[in-house]
PDB file of the backbone (N, CA, C, O) and the ligand in Angstrom, with CONECT records:
HET     ZN  A 101       1
ATOM      1  N   MET A   1       0.845  -1.209   0.000  1.00  0.00           N
ATOM      2  CA  MET A   1       0.000   0.000   0.000  1.00  0.00           C
ATOM      3  C   MET A   1       0.876   1.254   0.000  1.00  0.00           C
ATOM      4  O   MET A   1       1.705   1.422   0.895  1.00  0.00           O
ATOM      5  N   PRO A   2       0.707   2.133  -0.984  1.00  0.00           N
ATOM      6  CA  PRO A   2       1.538   3.349  -1.025  1.00  0.00           C
ATOM      7  C   PRO A   2       1.156   4.326   0.084  1.00  0.00           C
ATOM      8  O   PRO A   2       0.010   4.357   0.532  1.00  0.00           O
ATOM      9  N   THR A   3       2.102   5.096   0.508  1.00  0.00           N
ATOM     10  CA  THR A   3       1.839   6.127   1.497  1.00  0.00           C
ATOM     11  C   THR A   3       2.282   7.459   0.918  1.00  0.00           C
ATOM     12  O   THR A   3       3.383   7.569   0.379  1.00  0.00           O
ATOM     13  N   SER A   4       1.434   8.468   1.026  1.00  0.00           N
ATOM     14  CA  SER A   4       1.882   9.789   0.598  1.00  0.00           C
ATOM     15  C   SER A   4       1.241  10.858   1.469  1.00  0.00           C
ATOM     16  O   SER A   4       0.347  10.589   2.271  1.00  0.00           O
ATOM     17  N   ILE A   5       1.720  12.052   1.288  1.00  0.00           N
ATOM     18  CA  ILE A   5       1.228  13.188   2.056  1.00  0.00           C
ATOM     19  C   ILE A   5       0.400  14.057   1.121  1.00  0.00           C
ATOM     20  O   ILE A   5       0.834  14.376   0.015  1.00  0.00           O
ATOM     21  N   CYS A   6      -0.771  14.432   1.558  1.00  0.00           N
ATOM     22  CA  CYS A   6      -1.614  15.310   0.752  1.00  0.00           C
ATOM     23  C   CYS A   6      -0.895  16.646   0.526  1.00  0.00           C
ATOM     24  O   CYS A   6      -0.401  17.266   1.468  1.00  0.00           O
ATOM     25  N   LYS A   7      -0.848  17.074  -0.733  1.00  0.00           N
ATOM     26  CA  LYS A   7      -0.147  18.308  -1.054  1.00  0.00           C
ATOM     27  C   LYS A   7      -0.979  19.554  -0.742  1.00  0.00           C
ATOM     28  O   LYS A   7      -0.506  20.678  -0.907  1.00  0.00           O
ATOM     29  N   ALA A   8      -2.200  19.351  -0.297  1.00  0.00           N
ATOM     30  CA  ALA A   8      -3.038  20.505   0.030  1.00  0.00           C
ATOM     31  C   ALA A   8      -3.249  20.685   1.531  1.00  0.00           C
ATOM     32  O   ALA A   8      -3.437  21.810   1.995  1.00  0.00           O
ATOM     33  N   CYS A   9      -3.219  19.580   2.306  1.00  0.00           N
ATOM     34  CA  CYS A   9      -3.491  19.721   3.741  1.00  0.00           C
ATOM     35  C   CYS A   9      -2.492  18.974   4.619  1.00  0.00           C
ATOM     36  O   CYS A   9      -2.626  18.964   5.842  1.00  0.00           O
ATOM     37  N   ALA A  10      -1.495  18.351   4.002  1.00  0.00           N
ATOM     38  CA  ALA A  10      -0.428  17.662   4.719  1.00  0.00           C
ATOM     39  C   ALA A  10      -0.895  16.429   5.481  1.00  0.00           C
ATOM     40  O   ALA A  10      -0.174  15.902   6.329  1.00  0.00           O
ATOM     41  N   ARG A  11      -2.096  15.978   5.176  1.00  0.00           N
ATOM     42  CA  ARG A  11      -2.577  14.770   5.824  1.00  0.00           C
ATOM     43  C   ARG A  11      -1.848  13.543   5.273  1.00  0.00           C
ATOM     44  O   ARG A  11      -1.590  13.449   4.073  1.00  0.00           O
ATOM     45  N   LEU A  12      -1.527  12.625   6.149  1.00  0.00           N
ATOM     46  CA  LEU A  12      -0.901  11.374   5.738  1.00  0.00           C
ATOM     47  C   LEU A  12      -1.969  10.469   5.124  1.00  0.00           C
ATOM     48  O   LEU A  12      -3.004  10.196   5.733  1.00  0.00           O
ATOM     49  N   MET A  13      -1.690  10.016   3.909  1.00  0.00           N
ATOM     50  CA  MET A  13      -2.650   9.143   3.231  1.00  0.00           C
ATOM     51  C   MET A  13      -2.079   7.742   3.189  1.00  0.00           C
ATOM     52  O   MET A  13      -1.066   7.498   2.533  1.00  0.00           O
ATOM     53  N   LYS A  14      -2.720   6.822   3.882  1.00  0.00           N
ATOM     54  CA  LYS A  14      -2.220   5.455   3.851  1.00  0.00           C
ATOM     55  C   LYS A  14      -3.315   4.417   3.676  1.00  0.00           C
ATOM     56  O   LYS A  14      -3.043   3.302   3.229  1.00  0.00           O
ATOM     57  N   GLU A  15      -4.553   4.767   4.022  1.00  0.00           N
ATOM     58  CA  GLU A  15      -5.662   3.841   3.807  1.00  0.00           C
ATOM     59  C   GLU A  15      -6.320   4.157   2.470  1.00  0.00           C
ATOM     60  O   GLU A  15      -6.218   5.273   1.960  1.00  0.00           O
ATOM     61  N   LYS A  16      -6.988   3.170   1.919  1.00  0.00           N
ATOM     62  CA  LYS A  16      -7.676   3.367   0.644  1.00  0.00           C
ATOM     63  C   LYS A  16      -8.648   4.545   0.726  1.00  0.00           C
ATOM     64  O   LYS A  16      -8.782   5.309  -0.230  1.00  0.00           O
ATOM     65  N   GLU A  17      -9.331   4.693   1.878  1.00  0.00           N
ATOM     66  CA  GLU A  17     -10.308   5.768   2.036  1.00  0.00           C
ATOM     67  C   GLU A  17      -9.658   7.148   2.076  1.00  0.00           C
ATOM     68  O   GLU A  17     -10.323   8.160   1.855  1.00  0.00           O
ATOM     69  N   ASP A  18      -8.344   7.184   2.362  1.00  0.00           N
ATOM     70  CA  ASP A  18      -7.670   8.474   2.409  1.00  0.00           C
ATOM     71  C   ASP A  18      -7.456   9.050   1.014  1.00  0.00           C
ATOM     72  O   ASP A  18      -7.281  10.257   0.848  1.00  0.00           O
ATOM     73  N   PHE A  19      -7.471   8.170   0.014  1.00  0.00           N
ATOM     74  CA  PHE A  19      -7.249   8.615  -1.358  1.00  0.00           C
ATOM     75  C   PHE A  19      -8.592   8.845  -2.035  1.00  0.00           C
ATOM     76  O   PHE A  19      -9.534   8.083  -1.821  1.00  0.00           O
ATOM     77  N   PRO A  20      -8.688   9.902  -2.860  1.00  0.00           N
ATOM     78  CA  PRO A  20      -9.964  10.146  -3.529  1.00  0.00           C
ATOM     79  C   PRO A  20     -10.319   8.990  -4.461  1.00  0.00           C
ATOM     80  O   PRO A  20      -9.547   8.656  -5.360  1.00  0.00           O
ATOM     81  N   ARG A  21     -11.445   8.401  -4.256  1.00  0.00           N
ATOM     82  CA  ARG A  21     -11.942   7.278  -5.049  1.00  0.00           C
ATOM     83  C   ARG A  21     -10.902   6.174  -5.198  1.00  0.00           C
ATOM     84  O   ARG A  21     -10.837   5.509  -6.232  1.00  0.00           O
ATOM     85  N   GLY A  22     -10.090   5.981  -4.163  1.00  0.00           N
ATOM     86  CA  GLY A  22      -9.105   4.906  -4.189  1.00  0.00           C
ATOM     87  C   GLY A  22      -7.996   5.116  -5.197  1.00  0.00           C
ATOM     88  O   GLY A  22      -7.297   4.172  -5.565  1.00  0.00           O
ATOM     89  N   ASN A  23      -7.830   6.366  -5.650  1.00  0.00           N
ATOM     90  CA  ASN A  23      -6.785   6.681  -6.618  1.00  0.00           C
ATOM     91  C   ASN A  23      -5.457   6.957  -5.901  1.00  0.00           C
ATOM     92  O   ASN A  23      -5.240   8.043  -5.365  1.00  0.00           O
ATOM     93  N   PHE A  24      -4.590   5.968  -5.903  1.00  0.00           N
ATOM     94  CA  PHE A  24      -3.337   6.075  -5.153  1.00  0.00           C
ATOM     95  C   PHE A  24      -2.343   7.043  -5.791  1.00  0.00           C
ATOM     96  O   PHE A  24      -1.345   7.402  -5.165  1.00  0.00           O
ATOM     97  N   ASP A  25      -2.601   7.469  -7.027  1.00  0.00           N
ATOM     98  CA  ASP A  25      -1.714   8.424  -7.679  1.00  0.00           C
ATOM     99  C   ASP A  25      -2.060   9.861  -7.350  1.00  0.00           C
ATOM    100  O   ASP A  25      -1.341  10.786  -7.730  1.00  0.00           O
ATOM    101  N   SER A  26      -3.167  10.047  -6.638  1.00  0.00           N
ATOM    102  CA  SER A  26      -3.612  11.409  -6.368  1.00  0.00           C
ATOM    103  C   SER A  26      -2.642  12.159  -5.467  1.00  0.00           C
ATOM    104  O   SER A  26      -2.085  11.595  -4.525  1.00  0.00           O
ATOM    105  N   ASP A  27      -2.448  13.440  -5.771  1.00  0.00           N
ATOM    106  CA  ASP A  27      -1.612  14.293  -4.929  1.00  0.00           C
ATOM    107  C   ASP A  27      -2.376  14.765  -3.703  1.00  0.00           C
ATOM    108  O   ASP A  27      -1.783  15.252  -2.741  1.00  0.00           O
ATOM    109  N   TYR A  28      -3.691  14.618  -3.742  1.00  0.00           N
ATOM    110  CA  TYR A  28      -4.521  15.178  -2.683  1.00  0.00           C
ATOM    111  C   TYR A  28      -5.372  14.105  -2.036  1.00  0.00           C
ATOM    112  O   TYR A  28      -5.743  13.116  -2.669  1.00  0.00           O
ATOM    113  N   CYS A  29      -5.681  14.319  -0.747  1.00  0.00           N
ATOM    114  CA  CYS A  29      -6.452  13.324  -0.018  1.00  0.00           C
ATOM    115  C   CYS A  29      -7.945  13.441  -0.355  1.00  0.00           C
ATOM    116  O   CYS A  29      -8.382  14.384  -1.015  1.00  0.00           O
ATOM    117  N   ALA A  30      -8.691  12.471   0.111  1.00  0.00           N
ATOM    118  CA  ALA A  30     -10.110  12.397  -0.219  1.00  0.00           C
ATOM    119  C   ALA A  30     -10.885  13.612   0.291  1.00  0.00           C
ATOM    120  O   ALA A  30     -11.888  13.995  -0.310  1.00  0.00           O
ATOM    121  N   SER A  31     -10.440  14.219   1.382  1.00  0.00           N
ATOM    122  CA  SER A  31     -11.203  15.344   1.910  1.00  0.00           C
ATOM    123  C   SER A  31     -10.849  16.663   1.230  1.00  0.00           C
ATOM    124  O   SER A  31     -11.499  17.679   1.478  1.00  0.00           O
ATOM    125  N   CYS A  32      -9.830  16.660   0.377  1.00  0.00           N
ATOM    126  CA  CYS A  32      -9.428  17.903  -0.297  1.00  0.00           C
ATOM    127  C   CYS A  32      -9.949  18.012  -1.720  1.00  0.00           C
ATOM    128  O   CYS A  32      -9.791  19.056  -2.352  1.00  0.00           O
ATOM    129  N   VAL A  33     -10.561  16.965  -2.234  1.00  0.00           N
ATOM    130  CA  VAL A  33     -11.107  17.057  -3.580  1.00  0.00           C
ATOM    131  C   VAL A  33     -12.616  16.864  -3.535  1.00  0.00           C
ATOM    132  O   VAL A  33     -13.150  16.233  -2.623  1.00  0.00           O
ATOM    133  N   ASP A  34     -13.293  17.417  -4.538  1.00  0.00           N
ATOM    134  CA  ASP A  34     -14.740  17.227  -4.617  1.00  0.00           C
ATOM    135  C   ASP A  34     -15.054  15.903  -5.311  1.00  0.00           C
ATOM    136  O   ASP A  34     -14.149  15.135  -5.636  1.00  0.00           O
ATOM    137  N   HIS A  35     -16.325  15.646  -5.530  1.00  0.00           N
ATOM    138  CA  HIS A  35     -16.718  14.355  -6.090  1.00  0.00           C
ATOM    139  C   HIS A  35     -16.231  14.157  -7.521  1.00  0.00           C
ATOM    140  O   HIS A  35     -16.254  13.039  -8.037  1.00  0.00           O
ATOM    141  N   LYS A  36     -15.786  15.247  -8.169  1.00  0.00           N
ATOM    142  CA  LYS A  36     -15.261  15.109  -9.530  1.00  0.00           C
ATOM    143  C   LYS A  36     -13.746  14.912  -9.531  1.00  0.00           C
ATOM    144  O   LYS A  36     -13.141  14.696 -10.581  1.00  0.00           O
ATOM    145  N   GLY A  37     -13.145  14.987  -8.357  1.00  0.00           N
ATOM    146  CA  GLY A  37     -11.703  14.813  -8.280  1.00  0.00           C
ATOM    147  C   GLY A  37     -10.934  16.114  -8.390  1.00  0.00           C
ATOM    148  O   GLY A  37      -9.708  16.099  -8.499  1.00  0.00           O
ATOM    149  N   ASN A  38     -11.637  17.249  -8.363  1.00  0.00           N
ATOM    150  CA  ASN A  38     -10.958  18.550  -8.429  1.00  0.00           C
ATOM    151  C   ASN A  38     -10.619  19.043  -7.029  1.00  0.00           C
ATOM    152  O   ASN A  38     -11.362  18.816  -6.074  1.00  0.00           O
ATOM    153  N   LEU A  39      -9.489  19.718  -6.929  1.00  0.00           N
ATOM    154  CA  LEU A  39      -9.078  20.276  -5.648  1.00  0.00           C
ATOM    155  C   LEU A  39     -10.101  21.312  -5.185  1.00  0.00           C
ATOM    156  O   LEU A  39     -10.521  22.172  -5.959  1.00  0.00           O
ATOM    157  N   LYS A  40     -10.491  21.221  -3.927  1.00  0.00           N
ATOM    158  CA  LYS A  40     -11.456  22.176  -3.376  1.00  0.00           C
ATOM    159  C   LYS A  40     -10.790  23.543  -3.179  1.00  0.00           C
ATOM    160  O   LYS A  40      -9.563  23.639  -3.132  1.00  0.00           O
ATOM    161  N   PRO A  41     -11.607  24.601  -3.063  1.00  0.00           N
ATOM    162  CA  PRO A  41     -11.033  25.935  -2.839  1.00  0.00           C
ATOM    163  C   PRO A  41     -10.236  25.988  -1.539  1.00  0.00           C
ATOM    164  O   PRO A  41     -10.551  25.318  -0.556  1.00  0.00           O
ATOM    165  N   ARG A  42      -9.195  26.811  -1.576  1.00  0.00           N
ATOM    166  CA  ARG A  42      -8.303  26.954  -0.433  1.00  0.00           C
ATOM    167  C   ARG A  42      -9.061  27.265   0.858  1.00  0.00           C
ATOM    168  O   ARG A  42      -8.763  26.687   1.903  1.00  0.00           O
ATOM    169  N   ASP A  43     -10.033  28.169   0.793  1.00  0.00           N
ATOM    170  CA  ASP A  43     -10.765  28.574   1.997  1.00  0.00           C
ATOM    171  C   ASP A  43     -11.476  27.404   2.660  1.00  0.00           C
ATOM    172  O   ASP A  43     -11.508  27.298   3.886  1.00  0.00           O
ATOM    173  N   ILE A  44     -12.039  26.535   1.844  1.00  0.00           N
ATOM    174  CA  ILE A  44     -12.782  25.393   2.388  1.00  0.00           C
ATOM    175  C   ILE A  44     -11.823  24.413   3.060  1.00  0.00           C
ATOM    176  O   ILE A  44     -12.088  23.909   4.151  1.00  0.00           O
ATOM    177  N   ILE A  45     -10.710  24.157   2.387  1.00  0.00           N
ATOM    178  CA  ILE A  45      -9.729  23.234   2.962  1.00  0.00           C
ATOM    179  C   ILE A  45      -9.144  23.823   4.241  1.00  0.00           C
ATOM    180  O   ILE A  45      -8.914  23.108   5.216  1.00  0.00           O
ATOM    181  N   ARG A  46      -8.908  25.130   4.228  1.00  0.00           N
ATOM    182  CA  ARG A  46      -8.357  25.802   5.410  1.00  0.00           C
ATOM    183  C   ARG A  46      -9.287  25.644   6.614  1.00  0.00           C
ATOM    184  O   ARG A  46      -8.844  25.332   7.719  1.00  0.00           O
ATOM    185  N   VAL A  47     -10.572  25.864   6.381  1.00  0.00           N
ATOM    186  CA  VAL A  47     -11.539  25.741   7.465  1.00  0.00           C
ATOM    187  C   VAL A  47     -11.564  24.304   8.009  1.00  0.00           C
ATOM    188  O   VAL A  47     -11.641  24.091   9.219  1.00  0.00           O
ATOM    189  N   ASN A  48     -11.500  23.336   7.107  1.00  0.00           N
ATOM    190  CA  ASN A  48     -11.481  21.941   7.539  1.00  0.00           C
ATOM    191  C   ASN A  48     -10.248  21.625   8.372  1.00  0.00           C
ATOM    192  O   ASN A  48     -10.328  20.920   9.379  1.00  0.00           O
ATOM    193  N   MET A  49      -9.109  22.153   7.943  1.00  0.00           N
ATOM    194  CA  MET A  49      -7.864  21.911   8.667  1.00  0.00           C
ATOM    195  C   MET A  49      -7.910  22.541  10.056  1.00  0.00           C
ATOM    196  O   MET A  49      -7.440  21.949  11.028  1.00  0.00           O
ATOM    197  N   ILE A  50      -8.474  23.735  10.145  1.00  0.00           N
ATOM    198  CA  ILE A  50      -8.584  24.406  11.443  1.00  0.00           C
ATOM    199  C   ILE A  50      -9.514  23.611  12.361  1.00  0.00           C
ATOM    200  O   ILE A  50      -9.198  23.370  13.526  1.00  0.00           O
ATOM    201  N   ARG A  51     -10.656  23.210  11.823  1.00  0.00           N
ATOM    202  CA  ARG A  51     -11.623  22.466  12.624  1.00  0.00           C
ATOM    203  C   ARG A  51     -11.019  21.156  13.128  1.00  0.00           C
ATOM    204  O   ARG A  51     -11.230  20.754  14.272  1.00  0.00           O
ATOM    205  N   TYR A  52     -10.260  20.503  12.243  1.00  0.00           N
ATOM    206  CA  TYR A  52      -9.634  19.238  12.616  1.00  0.00           C
ATOM    207  C   TYR A  52      -8.718  19.426  13.824  1.00  0.00           C
ATOM    208  O   TYR A  52      -8.744  18.636  14.767  1.00  0.00           O
ATOM    209  N   ARG A  53      -7.905  20.488  13.779  1.00  0.00           N
ATOM    210  CA  ARG A  53      -6.963  20.724  14.875  1.00  0.00           C
ATOM    211  C   ARG A  53      -7.664  21.113  16.168  1.00  0.00           C
ATOM    212  O   ARG A  53      -7.252  20.697  17.251  1.00  0.00           O
ATOM    213  N   VAL A  54      -8.723  21.910  16.059  1.00  0.00           N
ATOM    214  CA  VAL A  54      -9.480  22.297  17.250  1.00  0.00           C
ATOM    215  C   VAL A  54     -10.079  21.044  17.895  1.00  0.00           C
ATOM    216  O   VAL A  54     -10.050  20.889  19.116  1.00  0.00           O
ATOM    217  N   ASN A  55     -10.620  20.157  17.062  1.00  0.00           N
ATOM    218  CA  ASN A  55     -11.271  18.964  17.590  1.00  0.00           C
ATOM    219  C   ASN A  55     -10.290  17.924  18.109  1.00  0.00           C
ATOM    220  O   ASN A  55     -10.591  17.209  19.065  1.00  0.00           O
ATOM    221  N   ASN A  56      -9.122  17.833  17.489  1.00  0.00           N
ATOM    222  CA  ASN A  56      -8.217  16.734  17.813  1.00  0.00           C
ATOM    223  C   ASN A  56      -7.036  17.102  18.682  1.00  0.00           C
ATOM    224  O   ASN A  56      -6.445  16.225  19.311  1.00  0.00           O
ATOM    225  N   THR A  57      -6.673  18.368  18.736  1.00  0.00           N
ATOM    226  CA  THR A  57      -5.503  18.719  19.532  1.00  0.00           C
ATOM    227  C   THR A  57      -5.838  19.686  20.656  1.00  0.00           C
ATOM    228  O   THR A  57      -4.971  20.016  21.465  1.00  0.00           O
ATOM    229  N   GLY A  58      -7.083  20.144  20.719  1.00  0.00           N
ATOM    230  CA  GLY A  58      -7.498  20.969  21.836  1.00  0.00           C
ATOM    231  C   GLY A  58      -6.996  22.402  21.803  1.00  0.00           C
ATOM    232  O   GLY A  58      -7.116  23.119  22.797  1.00  0.00           O
ATOM    233  N   VAL A  59      -6.430  22.839  20.666  1.00  0.00           N
ATOM    234  CA  VAL A  59      -6.006  24.231  20.579  1.00  0.00           C
ATOM    235  C   VAL A  59      -7.231  25.109  20.305  1.00  0.00           C
ATOM    236  O   VAL A  59      -8.270  24.632  19.849  1.00  0.00           O
ATOM    237  N   SER A  60      -7.082  26.397  20.595  1.00  0.00           N
ATOM    238  CA  SER A  60      -8.181  27.319  20.304  1.00  0.00           C
ATOM    239  C   SER A  60      -8.258  27.535  18.796  1.00  0.00           C
ATOM    240  O   SER A  60      -7.326  27.217  18.058  1.00  0.00           O
ATOM    241  N   GLU A  61      -9.386  28.081  18.359  1.00  0.00           N
ATOM    242  CA  GLU A  61      -9.547  28.307  16.936  1.00  0.00           C
ATOM    243  C   GLU A  61      -8.500  29.303  16.417  1.00  0.00           C
ATOM    244  O   GLU A  61      -8.017  29.188  15.290  1.00  0.00           O
ATOM    245  N   GLU A  62      -8.168  30.267  17.254  1.00  0.00           N
ATOM    246  CA  GLU A  62      -7.169  31.260  16.869  1.00  0.00           C
ATOM    247  C   GLU A  62      -5.792  30.614  16.680  1.00  0.00           C
ATOM    248  O   GLU A  62      -5.093  30.877  15.701  1.00  0.00           O
ATOM    249  N   GLU A  63      -5.424  29.765  17.641  1.00  0.00           N
ATOM    250  CA  GLU A  63      -4.130  29.071  17.549  1.00  0.00           C
ATOM    251  C   GLU A  63      -4.103  28.153  16.333  1.00  0.00           C
ATOM    252  O   GLU A  63      -3.110  28.092  15.608  1.00  0.00           O
ATOM    253  N   ALA A  64      -5.195  27.449  16.123  1.00  0.00           N
ATOM    254  CA  ALA A  64      -5.272  26.524  15.002  1.00  0.00           C
ATOM    255  C   ALA A  64      -5.147  27.277  13.683  1.00  0.00           C
ATOM    256  O   ALA A  64      -4.487  26.803  12.759  1.00  0.00           O
ATOM    257  N   ALA A  65      -5.768  28.437  13.590  1.00  0.00           N
ATOM    258  CA  ALA A  65      -5.708  29.223  12.357  1.00  0.00           C
ATOM    259  C   ALA A  65      -4.272  29.631  12.053  1.00  0.00           C
ATOM    260  O   ALA A  65      -3.845  29.623  10.899  1.00  0.00           O
ATOM    261  N   GLU A  66      -3.532  29.986  13.098  1.00  0.00           N
ATOM    262  CA  GLU A  66      -2.149  30.383  12.902  1.00  0.00           C
ATOM    263  C   GLU A  66      -1.299  29.201  12.424  1.00  0.00           C
ATOM    264  O   GLU A  66      -0.486  29.331  11.510  1.00  0.00           O
ATOM    265  N   ILE A  67      -1.507  28.050  13.063  1.00  0.00           N
ATOM    266  CA  ILE A  67      -0.778  26.840  12.677  1.00  0.00           C
ATOM    267  C   ILE A  67      -1.076  26.493  11.214  1.00  0.00           C
ATOM    268  O   ILE A  67      -0.174  26.202  10.429  1.00  0.00           O
ATOM    269  N   VAL A  68      -2.360  26.532  10.877  1.00  0.00           N
ATOM    270  CA  VAL A  68      -2.774  26.149   9.531  1.00  0.00           C
ATOM    271  C   VAL A  68      -2.237  27.132   8.488  1.00  0.00           C
ATOM    272  O   VAL A  68      -1.789  26.716   7.420  1.00  0.00           O
ATOM    273  N   ASP A  69      -2.279  28.416   8.788  1.00  0.00           N
ATOM    274  CA  ASP A  69      -1.775  29.400   7.828  1.00  0.00           C
ATOM    275  C   ASP A  69      -0.285  29.201   7.573  1.00  0.00           C
ATOM    276  O   ASP A  69       0.176  29.301   6.437  1.00  0.00           O
ATOM    277  N   ASN A  70       0.458  28.921   8.629  1.00  0.00           N
ATOM    278  CA  ASN A  70       1.884  28.647   8.470  1.00  0.00           C
ATOM    279  C   ASN A  70       2.118  27.387   7.654  1.00  0.00           C
ATOM    280  O   ASN A  70       2.970  27.345   6.767  1.00  0.00           O
ATOM    281  N   LEU A  71       1.345  26.366   7.974  1.00  0.00           N
ATOM    282  CA  LEU A  71       1.481  25.085   7.287  1.00  0.00           C
ATOM    283  C   LEU A  71       1.160  25.232   5.806  1.00  0.00           C
ATOM    284  O   LEU A  71       1.883  24.713   4.956  1.00  0.00           O
ATOM    285  N   MET A  72       0.085  25.933   5.499  1.00  0.00           N
ATOM    286  CA  MET A  72      -0.357  26.055   4.103  1.00  0.00           C
ATOM    287  C   MET A  72       0.687  26.778   3.249  1.00  0.00           C
ATOM    288  O   MET A  72       0.814  26.517   2.053  1.00  0.00           O
ATOM    289  N   ARG A  73       1.420  27.675   3.872  1.00  0.00           N
ATOM    290  CA  ARG A  73       2.450  28.396   3.133  1.00  0.00           C
ATOM    291  C   ARG A  73       3.517  27.444   2.585  1.00  0.00           C
ATOM    292  O   ARG A  73       4.166  27.744   1.583  1.00  0.00           O
ATOM    293  N   SER A  74       3.693  26.311   3.238  1.00  0.00           N
ATOM    294  CA  SER A  74       4.741  25.381   2.818  1.00  0.00           C
ATOM    295  C   SER A  74       4.190  24.224   1.989  1.00  0.00           C
ATOM    296  O   SER A  74       4.946  23.347   1.570  1.00  0.00           O
ATOM    297  N   LEU A  75       2.897  24.215   1.754  1.00  0.00           N
ATOM    298  CA  LEU A  75       2.306  23.099   1.017  1.00  0.00           C
ATOM    299  C   LEU A  75       2.291  23.372  -0.485  1.00  0.00           C
ATOM    300  O   LEU A  75       1.938  24.470  -0.916  1.00  0.00           O
ATOM    301  N   PRO A  76       2.673  22.370  -1.281  1.00  0.00           N
ATOM    302  CA  PRO A  76       2.802  22.566  -2.728  1.00  0.00           C
ATOM    303  C   PRO A  76       1.536  23.102  -3.401  1.00  0.00           C
ATOM    304  O   PRO A  76       1.630  23.857  -4.369  1.00  0.00           O
ATOM    305  N   ALA A  77       0.375  22.732  -2.911  1.00  0.00           N
ATOM    306  CA  ALA A  77      -0.847  23.162  -3.581  1.00  0.00           C
ATOM    307  C   ALA A  77      -1.048  24.672  -3.512  1.00  0.00           C
ATOM    308  O   ALA A  77      -1.690  25.251  -4.388  1.00  0.00           O
ATOM    309  N   TRP A  78      -0.506  25.312  -2.482  1.00  0.00           N
ATOM    310  CA  TRP A  78      -0.754  26.743  -2.272  1.00  0.00           C
ATOM    311  C   TRP A  78       0.497  27.572  -2.421  1.00  0.00           C
ATOM    312  O   TRP A  78       0.455  28.802  -2.394  1.00  0.00           O
ATOM    313  N   ASN A  79       1.591  26.896  -2.576  1.00  0.00           N
ATOM    314  CA  ASN A  79       2.881  27.549  -2.585  1.00  0.00           C
ATOM    315  C   ASN A  79       3.414  27.590  -4.010  1.00  0.00           C
ATOM    316  O   ASN A  79       3.933  26.595  -4.516  1.00  0.00           O
ATOM    317  N   LYS A  80       3.284  28.750  -4.654  1.00  0.00           N
ATOM    318  CA  LYS A  80       3.754  28.859  -6.027  1.00  0.00           C
ATOM    319  C   LYS A  80       4.897  29.859  -6.114  1.00  0.00           C
ATOM    320  O   LYS A  80       4.843  30.888  -5.441  1.00  0.00           O
ATOM    321  N   PRO A  81       5.912  29.610  -6.898  1.00  0.00           N
ATOM    322  CA  PRO A  81       6.123  28.446  -7.732  1.00  0.00           C
ATOM    323  C   PRO A  81       6.401  27.197  -6.911  1.00  0.00           C
ATOM    324  O   PRO A  81       6.692  27.270  -5.717  1.00  0.00           O
ATOM    325  N   LYS A  82       6.307  26.082  -7.554  1.00  0.00           N
ATOM    326  CA  LYS A  82       6.455  24.789  -6.891  1.00  0.00           C
ATOM    327  C   LYS A  82       7.820  24.660  -6.210  1.00  0.00           C
ATOM    328  O   LYS A  82       8.853  25.052  -6.752  1.00  0.00           O
ATOM    329  N   THR A  83       7.780  24.105  -5.018  1.00  0.00           N
ATOM    330  CA  THR A  83       9.037  23.780  -4.355  1.00  0.00           C
ATOM    331  C   THR A  83       9.331  22.307  -4.606  1.00  0.00           C
ATOM    332  O   THR A  83       8.409  21.496  -4.687  1.00  0.00           O
ATOM    333  N   PRO A  84      10.586  21.962  -4.727  1.00  0.00           N
ATOM    334  CA  PRO A  84      10.908  20.554  -4.936  1.00  0.00           C
ATOM    335  C   PRO A  84      10.514  19.716  -3.724  1.00  0.00           C
ATOM    336  O   PRO A  84      10.697  20.143  -2.583  1.00  0.00           O
ATOM    337  N   THR A  85       9.989  18.558  -3.965  1.00  0.00           N
ATOM    338  CA  THR A  85       9.639  17.667  -2.858  1.00  0.00           C
ATOM    339  C   THR A  85      10.872  16.888  -2.445  1.00  0.00           C
ATOM    340  O   THR A  85      11.700  16.521  -3.280  1.00  0.00           O
ATOM    341  N   THR A  86      10.984  16.645  -1.184  1.00  0.00           N
ATOM    342  CA  THR A  86      12.156  15.920  -0.697  1.00  0.00           C
ATOM    343  C   THR A  86      11.797  14.476  -0.387  1.00  0.00           C
ATOM    344  O   THR A  86      12.657  13.703   0.038  1.00  0.00           O
TER     345      THR A  86
HETATM  346 ZN    ZN A 101      -5.841  16.845   1.923  1.00  0.00          ZN2+
END
């Protein structure tokens, strides 16, 4: 089973359900694309990432927003021009 990191939200994708429609070649996880396989708008993904951190790590929404904004700056989907992946 391949493992990769979502290029839009940095989520670790390792289960079949983590990949959109079981597509292991996808750069993005199942929660970052719509039913057609297109990347969702940045704002929607950002809100999901913030909510995830508030629910799972107990940080405040303000703290989570700061973490997410910093994280998104380094993610290939939002960071143009492309940075080389290591
Ligand atoms: Zn994602």
